[in-house]
N, C-alpha and C positions, 0 to 999 in steps of 0.2 A: 533515788538508789546512788551507793557512792561506787566511782570509778575506782575498781582497782589495778592499783601501779607499784608493785613494789619495786621497779627499778628506781623510780622517781628518787627516792633519798639518796641513793648510791650516785644518780646523775648531779642533783645538788651539790654533794659533798664532793665529788670530783671538778665540779665546774668551778668551784670556790678554792678548791687546793690550789689549781693551779690559775687562777685569775689574780689570787690576791682578794682582799676585800674594796674594791673598786678603784680609780683612777687608773693612771699607763704605768709603765716602766721606761719611760722617756728621760732617765736621768744621767744618762754618758757624762754631761758637765761636771756633773761630781769628781771624776776619774782623775787622778794626779792632785787633787786640792787637799792642802791639809787641814783636819777639824781642830778646832781650837777651841771649841764651848763646854763649859760648865755648867752641870744642872744641878737643883736639889734630889738629895738622894731619899726614903724613905724615911731613913736615919736620923735625918737632917746636916747633912753633911752636903759637900756640892764635890762633884766630879763628872770628870769628862775625861777624852782620850787623852788630854796632855797629861794628866796624871799615871797614865801607865805606859810610858815612854819606854822604848825598848820592847814591847811587847806586840803580837798581832792581837790585833783587838776587832771582835765583831759586834756592830753598834747593830741592836735588834731593838726596831721601831714595831711598836704594837699596841693595842688596845684589850681591853676586858670583853667585848662587845666581839673582836673578831674572831671568828671561828678558828681560821688557819692558824690565824697567830699562838693558838692554842697549840696545834699540832706541830708550828716549828720551835717552840718553846718546850714542848717533849723532846724532840730531835737533837738541842743545844744542851737538854740535862743529861741528854743518853752519852753525848758527846762530851762530856765534863770531863773525863780522865785522860782523854785521846787530844783533847785541846788542850790541857794542863802540858802535858808530856810534851807537846809539839812547842810550848810558849805560847799560847792562845790566852785568852779571857772575854767575856762576852759582857757589855754595858748594855742593860736593858731596857729602856728610855719608852714610857709611855706616854700616848698622845693625845691631850686635849683632857681628860681626865682629875676629878679631883682627889687628892691622896685619901682620903678614906674610902673613897670605894678601889682604887688602886690596893691599900693595905686590906682591906676584907679578901679582895679576890688571892691575891699572894698569901690569906691565911689560910685557903682553900682551896689553892694549885701555890705550893712552896715553890720559889726557885734561888738556885745558889748563889745567884747575880746581884751584883748590885742591881735595885732598881730605881732609877732616875725620872725625875717629874718634868715633863717638857708640858705644862697644864695650861698654858698660854699658846701653845703650838709655834712659839716663836724659834726654838731649834729646827723643827721640822719643816715651817714655813721655808728657813733661809736654807735649807737643804733640798726642798723642791720635792720632797717626801708626797707623793700622791696616791699611793696605795698602801696597804698593811696585809699582810707583814714584809717592813722594807729590812732587808739586811745590808749593810756596807761593812765589807771586811778592808782594815786601813792595815799598813805595816808597821814596821815600828819606830818609826819616824811620824806616825800620824797621818798618814797620806792616805787617800781611799784607792785601792785596787781594783774594787769590785762592789758594782751595786749589784743586788738579787732582790727582786722585786717577787711577791707570793713565797709558798713553800718550796723548800728547798731538801733535798737528798743529805745523809749524812755523808755519802759520798763526795758531791758537789760541793759538799762544805769544808769537807777535808782538803780536799784539791786546791780549793780557792785560799786557803790558809797556808795552807805549801807554796804555792804562788805568791802568798803576799810576804812571806818569810826570807824566798828568794831574792826577791827585786832589792 
């Protein structure tokens, strides 16, 4: 006989939502660090925070297998017009997956942001990323002002963007 637990899927979703996909959020040592990395994009260019000087940049670290990453990506997509109005953009960094898998995923779940590929996890390892999604908010000079692990609301993201603009 099967146990009927209608609350279990909701509990699992909430636990994933607030915890991210594994790891810890002890990344405070990134605050104040200027990010200089460049990674290949799906369309064959190289791109990174130095190419977006003067803009607030949200570096979104994610993977196709990470459910909370999808939720965070949806929030960022919904915020796109407001982010643009505030002089902010997103660099969507896929962590540790092959180009073909990322391209296939983005064909099904399109994104307006450039998709960067950290296939060997060199950048994510250097930054100490231990959980996905991780969102780093950089000021106009490319300096990390906030590191957020797990899903963040639109309100929190916009507050962090405003704080980065003011710094």
